[in-house]
C-alpha positions as CSV (number, residue, x, y, z in Angstrom):
1,M,-0.4,-6.3,-17.9
2,N,1.3,-9.4,-19.1
3,A,0.2,-13.0,-20.4
4,R,0.0,-14.8,-17.2
5,P,-2.4,-12.6,-15.5
6,A,-4.2,-11.9,-18.6
7,V,-5.0,-15.9,-18.9
8,A,-5.7,-15.6,-15.2
9,L,-8.1,-14.0,-15.5
10,A,-10.1,-15.6,-17.7
11,A,-9.8,-19.0,-15.8
12,A,-10.5,-16.7,-12.5
13,I,-14.1,-16.0,-14.5
14,A,-14.7,-19.6,-15.6
15,L,-14.3,-20.5,-12.2
16,A,-17.3,-18.7,-11.4
17,A,-20.0,-20.8,-13.0
18,N,-17.5,-24.1,-11.7
19,P,-14.9,-22.6,-9.1
20,S,-13.5,-26.8,-8.3
21,G,-12.8,-26.8,-12.1
22,G,-14.6,-30.1,-12.6
23,N,-18.6,-31.4,-12.5
24,A,-18.6,-31.2,-8.7
25,A,-21.1,-28.4,-7.1
26,P,-19.0,-24.9,-5.9
27,R,-18.6,-24.3,-3.2
28,P,-18.9,-22.5,-0.1
29,T,-16.6,-19.7,-0.1
30,P,-17.8,-16.2,-1.1
31,T,-18.2,-15.1,-5.0
32,F,-16.5,-11.6,-5.3
33,A,-19.1,-10.2,-5.0
34,E,-19.7,-11.1,-1.3
35,R,-16.5,-10.4,-0.7
36,A,-17.0,-6.3,-1.7
37,A,-19.8,-6.4,0.3
38,D,-18.5,-7.5,3.3
39,A,-15.4,-5.7,2.9
40,V,-16.9,-2.4,3.5
41,E,-19.3,-3.8,6.2
42,T,-15.5,-5.0,7.9
43,I,-14.7,-1.1,7.9
44,R,-18.2,-0.3,9.1
45,R,-18.1,-2.4,12.0
46,H,-14.3,-3.4,13.2
47,W,-12.4,0.4,11.2
48,Y,-15.4,2.7,11.3
49,A,-14.9,5.0,15.0
50,G,-17.6,7.7,13.7
51,H,-17.2,11.8,12.9
52,G,-15.0,10.8,10.2
53,R,-12.2,8.4,12.1
54,F,-10.8,5.5,11.6
55,R,-9.3,2.6,14.0
56,L,-5.9,2.0,13.8
57,C,-6.2,-1.5,14.6
58,A,-9.7,-3.1,15.1
59,D,-9.6,-3.5,19.0
60,C,-8.1,-0.2,19.5
61,V,-9.6,2.6,21.2
62,D,-7.9,5.5,19.7
63,A,-9.1,6.8,16.2
64,T,-7.5,8.8,13.9
65,A,-8.7,11.1,11.0
66,S,-5.6,12.0,9.9
67,D,-2.8,10.4,7.6
68,W,-2.1,7.1,5.6
69,G,-3.8,5.1,7.9
70,A,-7.1,6.4,7.7
71,D,-6.9,7.7,4.4
72,S,-6.5,4.5,3.1
73,L,-9.8,3.2,4.3
74,I,-11.3,6.4,2.3
75,D,-9.6,5.2,-0.7
76,V,-11.2,1.5,0.3
77,L,-14.6,3.5,0.6
78,Y,-14.2,5.7,-2.2
79,L,-13.5,2.7,-4.8
80,R,-17.2,1.7,-3.7
81,W,-19.2,4.5,-4.1
82,L,-16.9,5.0,-7.6
83,L,-18.2,1.2,-8.4
84,T,-21.7,1.2,-7.3
85,R,-22.4,5.4,-6.6
86,D,-23.5,3.4,-3.3
87,P,-26.2,6.1,-1.1
88,A,-25.1,5.4,1.8
89,L,-21.9,6.0,1.5
90,V,-22.6,9.6,1.0
91,G,-23.6,10.1,4.5
92,L,-20.6,8.3,5.9
93,F,-18.5,11.2,3.0
94,R,-20.5,13.8,4.8
95,E,-19.0,12.6,8.3
96,I,-15.5,12.6,6.8
97,V,-16.2,16.0,5.8
98,E,-17.9,17.1,9.6
99,G,-14.2,15.2,11.1
100,E,-11.8,17.2,8.9
101,P,-8.2,16.7,10.3
102,G,-7.6,20.5,12.3
103,D,-3.5,20.3,12.3
104,T,-3.2,21.9,8.4
105,L,0.7,21.3,8.7
106,G,3.0,20.1,11.8
107,G,5.9,18.3,11.5
108,F,5.5,16.8,8.6
109,S,5.1,17.1,5.0
110,D,3.6,13.8,4.4
111,V,0.7,13.9,6.2
112,P,-1.6,17.2,4.9
113,M,-0.8,16.0,1.6
114,W,-2.2,12.0,2.0
115,D,-4.8,14.1,3.9
116,A,-6.3,16.9,0.5
117,V,-6.3,13.3,-0.9
118,A,-8.7,11.9,1.6
119,A,-10.1,15.2,1.2
120,I,-10.7,15.8,-2.8
121,R,-12.1,11.9,-2.8
122,A,-15.0,13.6,-0.4
123,Y,-16.1,16.4,-2.4
124,D,-16.0,14.1,-5.5
125,V,-18.9,12.2,-3.7
126,T,-19.9,14.5,-1.4
127,G,-19.8,17.9,-3.7
128,D,-19.5,19.6,-0.4
129,P,-17.2,22.9,-0.7
130,R,-16.3,22.5,2.1
131,A,-13.9,19.4,1.3
132,L,-11.9,21.3,-2.1
133,T,-11.6,23.5,0.7
134,Q,-9.7,21.5,3.3
135,A,-7.8,20.1,0.2
136,R,-6.6,23.7,-1.3
137,R,-5.6,24.6,2.8
138,E,-3.6,21.1,3.0
139,Y,-2.1,21.9,-0.1
140,D,-0.7,25.6,0.1
141,A,0.5,25.2,3.9
142,L,3.1,22.6,1.8
143,A,3.1,24.5,-1.6
144,T,3.6,28.0,0.2
145,S,6.1,26.7,3.0
146,R,9.3,27.7,3.5
147,H,10.3,24.5,6.0
148,F,10.6,21.9,3.8
149,A,11.9,22.9,0.2
150,L,15.6,22.6,1.9
151,A,19.1,22.3,-0.3
152,P,20.6,20.0,-0.7
153,C,17.4,19.5,-3.4
154,P,14.8,21.4,-3.2
155,A,12.5,20.3,-5.8
156,I,11.5,17.3,-3.4
157,D,10.4,18.2,-0.4
158,T,12.1,16.6,3.6
159,Q,9.5,14.5,5.5
160,L,10.3,16.8,8.4
161,R,10.3,20.4,9.6
162,D,13.6,22.1,8.4
163,G,15.3,18.6,7.5
164,G,14.8,16.5,10.7
165,G,15.8,13.0,10.6
166,S,18.6,13.4,8.7
167,G,16.8,15.4,5.7
168,I,15.0,12.6,4.0
169,R,12.4,12.5,0.9
170,T,9.8,10.2,0.9
171,L,8.4,10.4,-1.9
172,E,4.8,10.2,-0.1
173,T,5.1,14.3,-0.1
174,D,5.4,14.3,-3.4
175,A,2.9,11.9,-5.3
176,N,0.1,12.6,-2.9
177,R,1.3,16.4,-3.4
178,I,1.4,15.9,-7.5
179,L,-2.2,14.1,-7.1
180,V,-3.3,16.7,-5.3
181,G,-2.2,20.0,-7.7
182,A,-3.6,17.8,-10.5
183,S,-7.2,17.1,-9.2
184,L,-7.1,20.4,-7.4
185,A,-6.4,22.0,-11.6
186,G,-8.8,20.1,-13.0
187,R,-12.1,21.5,-10.3
188,V,-11.1,25.1,-8.9
189,R,-12.5,27.6,-10.5
190,D,-9.9,30.2,-9.8
191,P,-7.8,29.9,-13.6
192,I,-5.3,31.4,-11.6
193,Y,-5.0,29.1,-8.7
194,A,-5.9,26.4,-11.4
195,R,-2.9,27.1,-13.7
196,R,-0.3,27.4,-10.7
197,A,-1.4,24.4,-8.8
198,L,-1.4,22.9,-12.2
199,A,2.2,23.8,-13.2
200,D,3.2,22.9,-9.8
201,A,2.3,19.4,-10.3
202,V,4.3,19.7,-13.7
203,R,7.2,20.5,-12.4
204,R,7.1,17.7,-9.0
205,Y,6.2,15.1,-11.3
206,D,9.7,16.0,-13.6
207,A,11.4,16.4,-10.5
208,V,10.2,12.9,-9.1
209,R,11.2,10.9,-12.0
210,A,14.4,12.4,-12.4
211,A,15.3,11.8,-7.7
212,F,13.1,8.3,-7.6
213,L,12.8,6.1,-10.6
214,G,15.7,2.9,-10.5
215,P,17.6,2.4,-12.9
216,G,16.7,0.4,-15.6
217,T,12.7,0.1,-14.0
218,P,9.8,2.8,-14.7
219,L,9.3,1.3,-10.7
220,Y,9.5,4.5,-7.6
221,S,12.0,4.3,-5.2
222,V,10.5,5.7,-1.9
223,Y,13.4,7.4,-0.1
224,L,15.8,10.0,-0.8
225,F,19.1,10.3,1.5
226,P,21.1,13.7,1.8
227,R,24.8,12.5,1.5
228,S,28.1,14.7,0.3
229,G,25.4,17.2,-0.8
230,R,23.3,15.9,-3.0
231,C,20.7,13.3,-2.4
232,V,21.0,9.5,-3.3
233,R,18.4,6.5,-3.2
234,E,18.8,3.6,-1.3
235,P,21.2,1.4,-3.0
236,R,18.9,-1.4,-2.0
237,R,15.4,-0.7,-4.4
238,Q,12.0,0.1,-1.1
239,L,9.1,0.1,-4.0
240,F,6.0,1.1,-1.9
241,A,3.2,0.2,-3.8
242,S,1.5,3.7,-2.1
243,V,3.7,5.6,-3.8
244,N,4.2,3.2,-6.9
245,G,-0.3,4.2,-7.2
246,R,0.3,6.9,-6.0
247,M,2.0,7.7,-8.9
248,I,0.3,6.4,-11.4
249,E,-2.8,7.7,-10.5
250,A,-1.1,11.1,-10.4
251,G,0.1,10.4,-14.5
252,L,-3.8,9.7,-15.6
253,V,-5.2,12.7,-13.9
254,L,-2.3,14.8,-15.4
255,T,-3.3,13.1,-18.8
256,A,-6.9,14.3,-18.1
257,V,-6.2,18.4,-17.1
258,T,-3.1,19.1,-19.7
259,H,-4.2,16.3,-22.4
260,D,-0.4,15.2,-22.6
261,E,-0.4,11.2,-23.2
262,R,3.7,10.9,-21.5
263,F,1.3,11.3,-17.9
264,A,-0.7,8.5,-19.4
265,R,2.2,6.6,-20.3
266,D,4.5,6.3,-17.6
267,A,1.2,5.4,-15.7
268,H,1.1,2.8,-18.2
269,D,4.1,2.1,-17.8
270,T,4.8,2.1,-14.1
271,A,1.6,-0.5,-13.9
272,T,3.3,-2.8,-16.2
273,A,5.5,-3.3,-14.4
274,I,5.0,-4.3,-10.8
275,A,3.6,-7.3,-12.1
276,S,7.8,-8.1,-11.1
277,L,6.6,-7.4,-7.7
278,R,4.9,-11.3,-7.2
279,D,5.8,-14.4,-5.5
280,N,6.3,-17.5,-8.2
281,R,2.5,-17.9,-8.6
282,G,2.0,-14.0,-10.2
283,V,1.0,-13.3,-7.1
284,F,1.4,-9.2,-6.0
285,V,3.7,-9.5,-3.3
286,D,4.6,-6.4,-0.3
287,L,8.1,-6.6,0.7
288,Q,7.2,-3.5,3.3
289,A,6.4,-2.4,6.5
290,Q,4.1,-0.8,8.1
291,N,4.8,2.5,6.5
292,D,3.8,1.1,3.3
293,V,-0.5,0.6,2.1
294,V,-1.7,-0.9,-0.9
295,A,-5.2,0.5,-1.0
296,P,-3.8,3.2,-3.2
297,L,-2.1,0.6,-6.1
298,V,-5.2,-1.0,-5.9
299,V,-6.9,1.8,-6.5
300,A,-4.4,2.9,-9.0
301,M,-5.4,-0.2,-11.3
302,L,-9.5,0.4,-11.2
303,Q,-8.4,3.7,-12.4
304,L,-6.3,1.7,-15.7
305,A,-9.4,-0.9,-15.6
306,R,-11.5,1.5,-16.1
307,A,-9.5,3.1,-18.8
308,G,-9.8,0.5,-21.0
309,A,-6.6,-1.4,-19.7
310,P,-6.8,-4.6,-18.7
311,P,-8.1,-5.6,-15.3
312,A,-6.1,-9.3,-15.5
313,W,-3.5,-7.5,-12.5
314,L,-6.5,-7.3,-9.7
315,V,-8.7,-10.2,-11.0
316,W,-5.3,-12.8,-10.8
317,N,-4.4,-11.3,-7.0
318,A,-7.7,-11.3,-6.1
319,R,-7.8,-14.9,-6.6
320,A,-5.6,-15.4,-4.1
321,M,-6.0,-13.5,-1.6
322,G,-8.8,-15.2,-0.1
323,S,-6.8,-17.3,1.6
324,S,-5.2,-14.0,3.8
325,R,-8.6,-13.1,5.0
326,R,-9.2,-14.1,9.3
327,A,-12.6,-14.9,10.3
328,D,-13.6,-11.2,11.7
329,G,-12.7,-9.9,7.7
330,A,-9.3,-8.6,8.2
331,Y,-6.9,-9.6,5.5
332,G,-2.8,-10.2,5.7
333,R,-0.3,-7.9,3.9
334,F,0.1,-10.6,2.1
335,F,-2.4,-10.8,-0.4
336,D,-0.8,-15.3,-1.6
337,G,0.2,-15.2,2.9
338,P,-2.2,-17.0,5.8
339,P,-4.0,-14.9,7.8
340,P,-3.3,-12.7,10.0
341,P,-2.9,-15.1,14.1
342,R,-5.9,-16.1,15.5
343,D,-5.2,-13.3,18.7
344,A,-2.8,-11.1,17.0
345,S,-3.7,-7.1,16.4
346,V,-4.4,-6.0,13.0
347,S,-3.0,-2.9,12.0
348,V,-5.1,-1.2,9.0
349,F,-2.0,-0.4,7.8
350,E,-1.5,-3.9,7.0
351,T,-5.5,-5.2,6.3
352,N,-6.4,-1.9,2.9
353,G,-4.7,-4.1,0.6
354,G,-7.3,-6.8,0.8
355,L,-10.4,-4.8,1.8
356,A,-9.4,-2.3,-1.7
357,L,-8.8,-5.7,-3.6
358,A,-12.3,-7.0,-2.8
359,V,-13.6,-4.2,-3.6
360,A,-12.3,-3.2,-7.1
361,A,-12.0,-6.9,-7.8
362,A,-15.6,-7.7,-8.4
363,P,-17.2,-5.8,-11.5
364,F,-14.8,-7.9,-13.2
365,A,-15.4,-11.0,-12.5
366,P,-18.9,-10.5,-9.3
367,L,-19.7,-14.4,-9.3
368,A,-16.2,-15.7,-9.9
369,R,-14.9,-17.2,-6.1
370,G,-11.4,-17.6,-4.3
371,P,-10.1,-20.7,-3.3
372,D,-10.1,-22.2,0.1
373,D,-7.9,-21.2,2.9
374,D,-5.1,-23.5,1.4
375,W,-3.3,-22.7,4.5
376,Q,-5.6,-24.5,6.5
377,L,-3.9,-27.6,5.3
378,A,0.3,-25.8,6.6
379,Q,2.6,-27.1,9.1
380,H,3.1,-24.6,12.2
381,H,6.8,-24.7,13.3
382,P,8.6,-23.2,16.0
383,I,12.3,-21.5,15.2
384,A,14.3,-19.0,16.8
385,I,15.8,-17.2,13.3
386,R,17.4,-14.2,16.1
387,A,20.6,-13.0,13.7
388,A,21.5,-12.3,10.7
389,P,23.0,-14.0,8.1
390,A,20.9,-17.5,9.0
391,R,19.0,-19.3,6.6
392,Y,15.6,-21.9,6.0
393,A,15.5,-24.3,4.4
394,F,11.9,-26.8,3.3
395,H,10.5,-28.9,1.4
396,G,6.4,-27.4,0.6
397,S,4.9,-25.5,-2.1
398,G,4.7,-21.8,0.4
399,I,6.5,-20.5,3.0
400,A,5.3,-17.8,5.6
401,F,7.6,-16.9,8.8
402,I,6.2,-15.0,11.9
403,G,7.3,-13.1,14.3
404,P,6.1,-10.0,17.0
405,L,6.2,-5.7,15.8
406,P,8.1,-4.0,18.6
407,A,6.3,-1.7,21.5
408,P,8.0,0.9,22.8
409,G,10.8,-0.6,25.4
410,D,11.2,-3.7,23.7
411,P,14.9,-4.2,22.5
412,L,13.9,-4.4,18.9
413,C,12.6,-0.7,19.5
414,R,15.0,1.6,17.6
415,P,13.5,5.0,16.9
416,L,15.1,6.7,14.0
417,T,13.8,9.9,12.5
418,V,10.1,9.9,13.9
419,G,10.6,8.9,17.3
420,N,8.3,5.7,17.7
421,C,9.8,2.0,17.0
422,E,11.8,1.6,13.8
423,G,14.9,0.9,13.1
424,G,15.7,-3.1,12.3
425,R,15.6,-5.0,9.4
426,V,17.7,-7.8,6.6
427,A,17.5,-8.4,3.6
428,I,16.2,-12.1,2.3
429,R,16.8,-14.0,-0.9
430,V,14.2,-16.6,-2.7
431,D,16.4,-19.3,-3.6
432,G,19.4,-17.5,-4.3
433,R,17.6,-14.3,-5.8
434,L,16.9,-10.8,-4.1
435,P,13.4,-10.2,-5.2
436,A,12.0,-7.1,-7.5
437,S,11.7,-5.2,-3.7
438,E,14.7,-5.6,-2.6
439,V,13.9,-4.3,1.1
440,G,13.2,-7.9,3.2
441,I,11.6,-7.6,6.6
442,W,12.0,-4.7,8.1
443,Q,10.2,-6.0,11.0
444,G,11.5,-2.7,13.6
445,K,9.3,-0.2,12.0
446,S,6.3,-0.5,14.3
447,L,3.2,1.8,14.4
448,V,0.6,-0.5,15.8
449,P,2.8,-3.1,18.1
450,S,1.8,-7.0,17.8
451,A,2.8,-10.0,20.1
452,A,2.7,-11.8,16.4
453,T,2.1,-10.5,12.7
454,V,3.6,-12.6,9.3
455,L,6.2,-10.8,8.1
456,F,6.9,-12.8,5.3
457,A,5.2,-15.2,2.6
458,W,5.8,-16.6,-0.4
459,R,4.5,-19.6,-2.7
460,W,4.9,-21.4,-5.5
461,A,2.7,-23.5,-8.2
462,T,4.1,-27.0,-7.5
463,S,5.7,-28.2,-4.3
464,G,9.9,-28.8,-4.5
465,D,13.4,-27.7,-2.1
466,H,13.7,-23.8,-1.0
467,V,15.9,-21.8,1.0
468,I,15.1,-18.6,2.6
469,D,18.4,-16.4,3.0
470,F,18.7,-13.4,6.1
471,D,21.3,-11.7,5.3
472,P,22.6,-8.2,7.3
473,V,22.2,-4.8,5.7
474,T,23.8,-1.8,5.6
475,P,22.6,0.9,7.9
476,N,20.2,4.7,6.4
477,P,19.5,7.2,8.7
478,K,15.6,5.6,8.3
479,Q,15.6,2.4,8.7
480,G,18.3,2.0,10.4
481,D,20.8,-1.3,10.8
482,T,20.3,-5.5,10.7
483,A,17.6,-6.8,13.5
484,L,15.7,-9.8,13.0
485,D,13.3,-11.8,15.4
486,L,11.2,-14.7,13.8
487,R,9.1,-16.8,16.1
488,E,7.3,-19.4,13.5
489,A,7.9,-20.7,10.0
490,V,4.7,-22.3,8.4
491,V,5.0,-24.6,5.5
492,L,2.5,-25.6,2.7
493,P,3.7,-29.4,1.9
């Protein structure tokens, strides 16, 4: 997508022959091909609970067949099937069809759309018409409902039924709805239904671009808030990987169905702009919380590469992320960060991106090897930063901050729109500058509580003096007000 990752791609492939860069023997780090196989085995061993259900954390007892956590792992398995046509995965996807979610449309609009995308993946793998029927049922339930297309912006669905949760809109709903509508239009045999679904997808696509695109960028924000009779974006850019990935994929599918190249051009523009969401080594940084998943972005980048775009983003990020893998196969949320703390609960929301990237990068540099775990060299410093504004200065080439994700009853747990821990965040400046995605640390958003997790990570190409500033935020109904609880700083020399 830009010059630096393109150079990195060549370097990554060259390292397949000699990962040390000199005449030394190759290090015993896994190849990209081995990482891909390991990612699928990790899902089977730790995350898949049988009967089409997935755990929300590797040691969780409860499991679900529904919503974006489970569906993000279905994305990973779908990637593997796209690339290998592994017949063993067909049986697993048949279990997914058998274990389809029972709730078609409850109190949320985004849940059935996540599930509908997963059902279309299952249909593509198995050819089972029940999966396509499931996708249609989920899609139709929202498309015909009068409980989500509400003023002041009825072209964008509310997240909660009848405008609950202050009437917030999340692009998680409509980005998935566009992809589902366009996908159904290319798969169903009923021409009237196909035309109606496609018209809805195009109409929604245009409404989303008008409502969610940030000023001067082809990247999509994620939230709209009703204020003074209209819907407005959150002033700080909330650039979720999930919704940008879904909009890229939706654009590609719309072009395939309509033969209108404008959708594909938009998709390529967004994919190119994703390069701005990176640290100082050019590695993607997911500055979000547990309500974002990165697997949809990886799916989109793979679809672009399969259509002929350079796979530089996939390979460059895969080169970096070896250090973020824990011994049990779980990846941290930050590709350029340390692995999750040894005894911490790792959520499916955190690990799906690394698992997806391991699978997607393998075909382009199967013998390449990522570096050894650089973060083993890091120094760990106890800290107590529990208010903003605050500042942390250090000398090094990388920084990570660790703190808890709250459980119900904790002081940091502040229910807002959805009844679980949600409110509480800070903005972050890195050496005086806001990252392109300005959400900072949204620590209060906790779906799987953990005593310790990596809340932020950033790296530079060389060591130097750096400053991280934590700034207060203006409250909003979804993310609440200022809150922070950092317990440890991990500094890479």
